[in-house]
N, C-alpha and C positions, 0 to 999 in steps of 0.2 A: 768686491774689487773696486766698485765706485767709491766706497767709503774710504779705502786705502788711498785712492787717487786724490780724493778730496782732502785727506790729511797730508798727503805728500806735497801738494802745491803750497800750502801755508808754511810747511817746514822748510822748503827750498827758499821761499821768499824771506823767511826769518834769517836763514843762513846768509843770504845776499845782503840783507840790511846790516848784519853784524860785520860782514867783510867790508862794506862801504864805510862803516863807522870806524873800523880799525885802520883804514888807509891813512887818514891824517895823522894818527898816533904813530904809525910806522914811519911815515915820512918825517915827522918831527924828530924821531929818534935817530934817523940817518943824517939828519942835519940839513934837510932841504927838500926840494921837490924831487920826486922820483922820476925816472925816465919812463917814457911811454912803453918801452919794452918790458920793464919790470911790472908795469901795470898789466900788460897783456898776459905775462906769465902768471901773475897772481890770479887773474880771471880764469886762465886755463886751469891752474891748480885748483881753484875753487870749483870750476865746472867738473873736473875729474872727481874731486872728493864728493861734491854734491851728487854727481851722477852715480858714483859707487854706492853712496848711502841710499839714493833713490832706487837704484837697481836692487839692492838688498831688501829695501822695504817692499818693492813691488814683487820680488821673487819669493821672499821668505815670510813676509807678513801675512798674506792671505791664508796659507795653510795653518799658520800659527793661530790666527784669529778665528779661522773656521773650526779648528780643533778645540780652541778655548770656548767658542760659542756652543759647539756641540756638547762639551763637558758641562757648561753652565746649564744648557737646556736639559741635559740628562739629570743633573743635580736638581733642577726645578721639578722635573717629572717625578723623580724619586721622592722628593720632599712632598709632592702632591699625593703620591701613593701612601707615604707614611702618614700624612695628615688625614687622608681618607680612612686609613686603617684605624688611626687613633680616634677619629670621630665615630667610626662604627663601634669600636670598643667602648667608647664613652656612652654612646646611645644604648648599647647592650647593658652596660652597668647601670644606667639610669632606669632601664626597663626592669632589670632584676631588682633594683632597689624599690621601684614602684610595686612590683609583684611580691616583694618580700613578705608583706603581711598576709597575702593570700597563700603563699607557699607555707608559711608558718601555720596558718589555720588548717591547710590540707594535711600537713605533717601531724598536727595535734589530732585531727579527726582520724587519720590512719592509725595513730598510736592508740586512741580510745577504742577503735574498732578491733585492733589486734588484741588489746587487753580484754575486751569483752569476749572475743573468740577464745582466748586463753582460759578465761574463767569458765566458759561453757565446757571447754575440753577437760579442764580439771574436774569440774562437777560430774561430767559423764564418766571420767575415769574413776572418780570416787564412788559413784553409784555402782559401776561395774565391779569394783573391788569389794564393795559392801555386799553386793549380790553373791559374789564368789565366796566371801567369808560366811554368809548366811547359809549357802548351799553346803559348804564344808561343815559348818556347825550342825546342820540338819543331818547330814550323813553320819557325823560322829555320834549324834544323839541316837539315830536309828541303829547304828552299829552297837552302841552301848546298850540300847534296849534289847536288841537281839541277843547280845551276850548275857544280859541279865535274865531274859526269858529262858535261855538254854541252861544257865546256872540254876535258875529257879526250878526248871524241870528236873535237873539232876538232883537237886536238894529234895524235891517232892518225891522223886523216885526212891532216893536213899531213905527218906523218912518213911515212905510207904513200906519199903522192904524191912526197915528196922521195926516198924509197927507190926507188920505181919509176923516177923520173927518173934516179937514179944508176945503177940497173941498166940502163936503156935506154942511157944514155950509155956505160956500160962495154961493152955488147954491140953498140952501133951503131958499126960500122966503116964506112969509106968504101965498101967493097964491099957490105956489107949495105944501106947507104943507097941505093946505086945499084940494087940488086936490088929494093928496095921501090919505088923510083921507077919502074922498068921495069914492075913488076907493076901499079902504079897506072895507068900509061899504057895498059897492055894492057887493064885493066879499063875504062877510058874508051873505048877503041877498040871494044870489043865492042858488038854491037847492044844497045840498052837502056841502055848506059852503067852508071854507078854506081847509078842509080835502078832499073834492071832493066826499063825500058820501052823498046820499039824507037823509034828516031828517026823 
């Protein structure tokens, strides 16, 4: 308010000086000296116009200037916030840039560690798979060996039977056959027969 009043007084004084400067020009145009009544009306007119302008300035200027001042203060405050945020982002970017080498080294170390762990996992899986293959191969060999033993027993049994048959045929002469038949009939004729029970 004091600022508006301090501006109002020089503005009114400037208007008064302009009016006083315009008086001789106005009088010269009219062709002579003006009457004192005209001069009084001019001063009254000037006072009314200057008072109206002064009233408008006193009435409307303070809210306008206060709003403008608040708007400027808000803009300054917002700019300060934006600047602080930009400074924080810049500082963070500089810190990240400074820590970039360390982060890259950490990422490389993590990658090497993961690769070593993957190699160990693959080796363990390969050993486990090889063990499974070896066990399966052993089981197949054992099954094949059992099958071969069974087949060998069958073959040995068949060969034994064939050999016994060949030996029997070679030793079985018609006389031996007849003796066996007679012995068989004698066995049947005995009491109890072949079963050993009496009839």
